[in-house]
C-alpha positions in Angstrom: 75.6 -32.5 20.5 72.6 -33.9 22.2 72.5 -37.3 23.9 69.2 -39.2 23.8 67.9 -42.0 26.1 65.3 -44.2 24.4 63.2 -46.1 27.0 62.0 -49.2 25.2 58.7 -50.4 26.4 56.2 -52.1 24.0 58.0 -50.8 20.9 60.8 -53.5 20.7 61.8 -52.9 17.1 64.0 -50.6 14.9 61.7 -50.5 12.0 59.0 -47.6 12.3 60.7 -46.5 15.5 60.2 -42.7 15.8 62.9 -42.0 18.1 65.6 -44.0 16.2 64.4 -42.3 12.9 64.6 -38.9 14.4 68.1 -39.4 15.6 69.6 -41.5 13.0 72.6 -40.1 10.9 72.8 -37.1 13.3 75.9 -36.4 15.4 73.8 -37.0 18.4 74.4 -40.0 20.7 71.9 -42.6 21.8 71.4 -44.7 24.9 68.9 -47.6 24.3 67.6 -49.1 27.5 64.8 -51.6 28.4 63.7 -51.8 31.9 61.7 -54.6 33.3 59.8 -53.2 36.3 59.3 -55.3 39.6 55.5 -55.7 38.9 56.3 -58.0 35.9 57.8 -60.4 38.3 54.8 -60.3 40.7 51.4 -62.0 41.0 47.9 -60.8 39.9 45.3 -60.0 42.5 43.9 -63.6 42.4 47.5 -65.0 42.8 48.5 -65.9 39.2 51.8 -65.1 37.8 51.9 -61.9 35.9 54.0 -63.5 33.0 53.6 -67.1 31.9 56.3 -69.2 30.3 55.3 -68.8 26.7 55.2 -64.9 26.9 58.5 -65.0 28.9 60.3 -66.9 26.2 58.8 -64.7 23.4 60.0 -61.5 25.4 63.5 -63.0 25.9 63.8 -63.8 22.3 62.6 -60.5 21.2 65.0 -58.6 23.5 68.0 -60.7 22.3 67.2 -59.8 18.7 66.6 -56.1 19.3 70.0 -55.9 21.1 71.5 -57.5 17.9 69.8 -55.1 15.7 70.7 -52.1 17.6 74.3 -53.1 17.8 74.4 -53.4 13.9 73.1 -49.9 13.6 75.5 -48.5 16.3 74.4 -49.0 19.8 73.9 -52.0 22.3 70.7 -52.3 24.3 70.9 -52.0 28.1 68.3 -54.4 29.6 67.9 -54.1 33.3 65.5 -54.9 36.0 64.4 -52.3 38.5 62.3 -49.2 39.3 62.0 -47.3 35.9 62.0 -44.0 37.8 65.3 -44.6 39.6 67.1 -46.2 36.7 66.3 -43.5 34.2 67.1 -40.7 36.6 70.5 -42.4 37.4 71.2 -42.9 33.7 70.3 -39.4 32.9 72.6 -38.0 35.6 75.5 -40.3 34.8 75.4 -39.6 30.9 74.0 -36.0 30.9 71.2 -36.9 29.0 69.3 -34.2 27.0 66.4 -36.0 25.6 64.3 -38.8 26.9 62.1 -40.7 24.3 59.3 -43.0 25.8 56.2 -44.8 24.4 53.0 -43.5 26.0 51.7 -46.9 26.7 48.1 -47.7 27.5 47.5 -49.3 31.0 47.3 -47.8 34.4 50.8 -49.4 35.6 52.5 -48.2 32.4 51.0 -44.8 32.8 52.1 -44.5 36.4 55.7 -45.7 35.5 55.9 -42.8 32.9 54.5 -40.3 35.3 57.0 -41.2 38.0 59.9 -41.0 35.7 58.9 -37.5 34.5 58.7 -36.4 38.2 62.0 -38.1 39.1 63.8 -36.4 36.4 62.6 -32.9 37.3 64.9 -33.2 40.3 67.9 -33.3 38.3 69.9 -30.0 37.7 69.3 -30.1 33.9 66.4 -32.4 33.4 66.1 -33.8 29.8 63.3 -33.0 27.4 60.7 -35.7 27.3 59.4 -36.9 23.9 56.1 -39.1 24.3 55.6 -41.4 21.2 52.7 -43.5 20.2 54.1 -46.8 18.9 51.3 -49.3 19.4 48.4 -47.9 17.5 47.6 -47.5 13.9 46.4 -44.0 14.2 48.2 -41.2 16.0 46.1 -39.6 18.7 46.6 -36.1 17.0 45.0 -37.4 13.8 41.8 -38.6 15.4 38.5 -36.7 14.6 37.9 -36.4 18.5 40.1 -36.0 21.5 42.0 -39.1 22.3 40.5 -39.3 25.7 37.0 -39.0 24.2 36.7 -42.0 22.3 33.1 -43.0 21.4 31.8 -45.6 23.8 30.6 -47.9 21.0 33.1 -49.4 18.5 31.0 -48.8 15.4 30.7 -45.1 16.2 34.5 -44.9 16.7 35.1 -46.8 13.3 32.7 -44.6 11.3 34.2 -41.5 12.6 37.8 -42.3 11.9 37.0 -43.9 8.4 35.3 -40.6 7.4 38.6 -38.7 8.0 41.2 -41.3 7.4 44.8 -40.6 8.4 47.5 -43.3 8.8 51.1 -41.7 9.1 53.7 -43.6 7.0 55.9 -46.0 8.7 59.5 -44.9 9.2 62.3 -47.2 7.5 64.9 -48.7 9.8 68.1 -46.9 10.4 70.9 -48.1 8.2 73.9 -49.9 9.7 76.1 -47.6 11.8 73.9 -44.7 11.5 73.5 -44.1 15.3 76.3 -44.0 17.9 76.4 -44.4 21.6 78.5 -42.7 24.2 81.9 -44.3 25.3 81.4 -46.9 27.9 77.8 -47.9 27.0 76.2 -50.0 28.2 77.5 -49.1 31.8 79.7 -51.7 33.6 77.8 -54.4 35.7 76.9 -52.9 39.1 76.8 -49.2 38.0 73.8 -48.8 40.3 72.1 -50.3 43.2 68.7 -49.6 41.7 68.6 -52.4 39.1 70.1 -55.7 38.0 71.6 -55.7 34.6 71.0 -58.4 32.0 68.2 -60.2 30.1 66.4 -62.2 32.7 65.9 -65.8 31.9 62.7 -67.6 31.0 62.6 -69.2 34.3 63.2 -65.9 36.3 60.3 -64.2 34.5 57.8 -67.1 34.6 59.0 -69.9 37.2 59.2 -72.3 34.5 60.4 -73.1 30.8 57.7 -73.9 28.2 57.7 -77.4 26.3 56.4 -77.0 22.8 53.4 -79.0 22.1 53.0 -80.7 18.8 49.5 -79.8 18.4 50.2 -76.0 18.6 49.1 -74.1 15.6 52.7 -72.7 15.3 55.8 -71.8 17.1 56.1 -68.2 17.6 59.6 -66.8 18.0 60.2 -63.3 19.1 61.8 -60.4 17.2 61.5 -58.4 14.1 62.7 -61.1 11.7 60.2 -63.7 12.7 57.5 -60.9 12.4 58.5 -60.1 9.1 58.7 -63.6 7.8 55.1 -64.4 9.3 53.7 -61.2 7.6 55.2 -62.0 4.3 54.4 -65.6 4.2 50.7 -65.1 5.2 50.1 -62.1 3.0 52.4 -62.7 0.0 53.3 -66.3 -0.3 50.1 -68.0 0.7 47.6 -65.2 -0.1 45.8 -66.1 3.1 44.7 -62.6 3.6 42.5 -62.9 0.5 40.5 -65.5 2.3 40.6 -64.0 5.8 37.0 -62.9 6.2 36.0 -66.6 5.5 38.6 -68.3 7.5 39.0 -66.0 10.5 36.7 -68.1 12.8 38.9 -71.2 12.3 40.3 -73.3 15.1 42.9 -75.7 13.6 45.9 -74.8 11.6 48.1 -71.7 11.3 46.7 -69.6 8.4 43.0 -69.1 9.3 44.3 -65.8 10.9 47.3 -63.8 10.8 48.8 -64.7 14.1 50.6 -61.4 14.1 49.2 -60.5 17.6 52.3 -61.5 19.8 54.5 -59.2 17.7 52.0 -56.4 17.7 51.6 -56.8 21.5 55.3 -56.3 22.4 55.8 -53.9 19.5 58.2 -56.0 17.6 55.9 -55.4 14.7 54.2 -52.0 13.9 50.7 -51.9 13.0 51.5 -49.1 10.4 53.8 -51.8 8.7 50.9 -54.2 8.7 48.6 -51.6 7.2 51.0 -50.5 4.5 51.4 -54.3 3.4 47.7 -54.6 3.3 47.3 -51.5 1.1 50.2 -52.8 -1.1 48.7 -56.2 -1.5 45.4 -54.4 -2.5 47.1 -52.5 -5.1 49.2 -55.4 -6.6 46.8 -58.4 -6.2 43.3 -58.0 -4.9 41.2 -55.8 -2.7 38.2 -57.4 -1.1 36.2 -57.7 2.0 39.0 -60.0 3.5 41.7 -57.3 3.0 39.3 -54.8 4.6 38.7 -56.9 7.5 42.3 -57.0 8.4 42.3 -53.3 8.6 39.0 -53.6 10.6 40.9 -55.7 13.1 43.7 -53.2 13.5 41.0 -50.5 14.3 39.7 -52.8 17.0 43.1 -52.7 18.6 43.2 -49.0 18.4 39.7 -48.7 19.8 40.8 -50.6 23.1 43.8 -48.7 23.6 41.8 -45.4 23.5 39.2 -47.1 25.8 42.1 -47.8 28.1 43.1 -44.1 28.0 39.5 -43.0 28.6 38.5 -45.1 31.5 42.0 -45.7 33.1 41.6 -47.8 36.4 37.8 -48.4 35.5 38.8 -50.9 32.8 40.4 -53.1 35.3 37.7 -52.6 38.0 35.1 -55.2 39.0 32.2 -53.1 37.6 34.1 -52.2 34.4 33.8 -49.0 32.3 30.0 -49.4 32.3 30.0 -49.3 36.2 27.8 -52.4 36.4 28.4 -54.4 39.7 27.0 -57.9 39.4 26.9 -60.7 42.0 30.1 -62.4 40.6 31.3 -65.4 42.4 34.8 -66.3 43.4 34.6 -70.0 43.5 38.2 -71.4 43.6 37.3 -74.9 42.6 35.1 -73.8 39.6 37.8 -71.5 38.5 40.4 -74.3 38.7 38.2 -76.6 36.6 37.9 -73.8 34.0 41.6 -73.1 33.8 42.5 -76.8 33.5 39.7 -77.6 30.9 37.6 -79.7 33.2 34.3 -77.9 33.1 32.4 -80.8 31.4 31.7 -78.7 28.2 33.9 -80.3 25.6 34.3 -77.1 23.4 35.2 -74.8 26.5 37.6 -77.5 27.8 39.4 -78.0 24.3 40.1 -74.4 24.3 41.4 -74.2 27.9 43.6 -77.1 27.2 45.1 -75.4 24.2 45.9 -72.2 25.9 47.5 -74.0 28.9 49.6 -76.1 26.5 50.6 -73.4 24.0 50.0 -69.9 25.3 47.5 -69.2 22.5 43.8 -69.7 21.9 41.7 -68.5 18.7 39.5 -65.3 18.8 36.5 -67.5 18.6 37.7 -69.5 21.5 38.5 -66.6 23.7 34.9 -65.3 23.3 33.4 -68.6 24.2 35.4 -69.4 27.3 35.2 -65.8 28.6 31.4 -65.9 28.2 31.1 -69.2 29.8 33.3 -68.1 32.8 31.2 -65.0 33.3 27.7 -66.0 32.5 27.5 -69.8 32.9 29.9 -70.1 35.9 29.0 -66.5 37.0 32.7 -66.1 38.2 34.3 -62.7 38.6 35.3 -61.9 35.1 38.7 -60.5 36.4 39.7 -64.0 37.2 39.5 -65.1 33.7 41.1 -61.8 32.4 44.1 -62.4 34.8 44.5 -65.9 33.9 44.8 -64.7 30.2 47.3 -62.1 31.3 49.5 -64.9 32.6 49.0 -67.4 29.7 48.5 -65.5 26.6 51.7 -65.0 24.4 50.0 -62.1 22.8 48.7 -60.3 26.1 48.4 -56.6 26.0 46.5 -54.8 28.9 44.1 -52.8 26.6 42.9 -55.7 24.3 42.7 -58.2 27.0 40.8 -56.2 29.6 38.9 -54.3 27.0 37.6 -57.6 25.4 36.9 -59.2 28.9 34.8 -56.3 30.0 33.0 -56.4 26.7 32.0 -60.1 27.0 31.1 -59.8 30.6 28.7 -57.2 29.9 30.5 -54.4 32.1 32.3 -52.9 29.0 31.7 -51.1 25.9 29.4 -53.7 24.2 26.1 -51.9 23.4 24.4 -55.3 24.1 24.8 -56.1 27.8 23.0 -59.4 27.4 25.5 -61.1 24.8 26.0 -64.5 25.7 28.0 -67.3 23.7 26.3 -70.7 23.8 29.4 -73.0 23.5 27.3 -76.0 22.3 25.9 -73.9 19.4 29.2 -72.5 18.8 30.8 -75.8 18.5 28.2 -77.1 16.1 28.7 -74.1 13.9 32.5 -73.7 14.0 33.7 -77.3 14.9 31.0 -79.2 13.1 33.2 -82.2 12.5 34.7 -82.2 16.0 38.2 -81.8 14.7 39.1 -79.2 17.1 37.7 -81.0 20.1 39.3 -84.3 19.1 42.6 -82.6 18.7 42.6 -81.2 22.3 40.8 -84.0 23.8 42.2 -84.9 27.3 
C-alpha cells in the first residue's frame, strides 16, 4: 500500500483533479493538505496587503467546500498556515508518505516554495516520489508544439501554433463517494507540529477586514465548486449568454456580458478543461459561432500568460518587464492614492476604480483603461497598479495579472509598445449613455 500526500495549491477542487483520479478506488491512502504560506499574510513591495477582503472571503468559502467534498469521498482536508517545506517534510515523516502530488504553479514565489519542498524532503530517510501536476491551464505542457519554456513572445504566434496541432486532454470525473481513504488519525491533532498553525484562517486574519457587499456589484461570487458549476451552467445553458459573448464582452454593467468565471479559474475551484468541454458540448447541441470560439480564445490567453510566467520568471515582476524596457516611471504617492480611490478627475477611470474598491471586481475593458491611465497618463511605476490589483481583485492570479500589466505598460509581450487607451474615447464608445459612470458616481 502506498500513502499519497496531495498538496492543494491553485487546484482547489475534486473534479478534474489528476491526483484524486489516479488514487481513487485503490487501496492507497490519501492525505489532503492546503498550506497557506507566510507571504500570503504579508505586504507587497509598495506596502499593500497581499490578499484583500473579497479574495480572502472567496478563498475561505472555497476551502470550506473543498473540505466538505473531500470528506464525502473519504478524507478531510488539513488546512494549515506555515512554511510549506517544513510542514510537508514533517507530514511525510510522520505518516511515512510514499508519494507527493503538487501543482507546478506559475509564479516565482510558488516555484520557490515547490523547490524548497523538494529539497527538504530529500533529507528524509525514504523521500517520497514527487508528481508535478498542471491544473491551471487548458493545454498540458507536454502537448505543446514547442518547449513550455520557449513560448512564442507574441500571443498571435502562440495561438496559431497551438491551433495547428490542437490537443486538450479530457477532464477527469470527480471521485465517487467513499472512493478514497485516509490514514487513521487524519488530520493530525491540533499542535502536531510547531511549524504551523492549523485551521482555516478567518477573512479578517487574511485581509485585515471583512467585506461589505455593495448592491451595485455585478454579482456576489461564492467560493467553491458548486457555485462555479452553477455559474457555468447558468451562463452557458440557461441563458445562452455564450452565444452572444463576442458582442457583449466589452460590457460594463450587469452579470452576463462576460462569463465571470475568472475567480473560480484563478484558485482552481473550476478547471479550464471543464469549461472547454462545456463549450464544445454547447457547440454540438446548440450553436457554434464566433462567440463560442472567443471563449476558447480567452482560455488560450490564460494559458499564454502562464507560459510567459514560466519563460521569464522574475522578469515578469521586474520594473523593466519581459521586454527589458526601463522607463522613467514615477512613484508619486499622492497621484497613486487618487488613482486607487477614484479621484483622478477622469470620470471613466474613476468609476472603474470605485467599482474595484467596492466589489473586488472590474471588467476587462475597465482594467485595460485604468492600467493604461496609470502607466501612460500618470506615468507611475506600473508595478504599483499591478500590486493594487493583486490586493483587491477577487480573481487575481500572478501570471494573468502581471502579464497583462506588463503588456499594457509597454514592457511586456505586446508587439506594439506604444499602445495607449484614451479613456474619454473609450467611455464614448463603451459607455455612450453614461450608465456605468452614473452607477459608480461618487
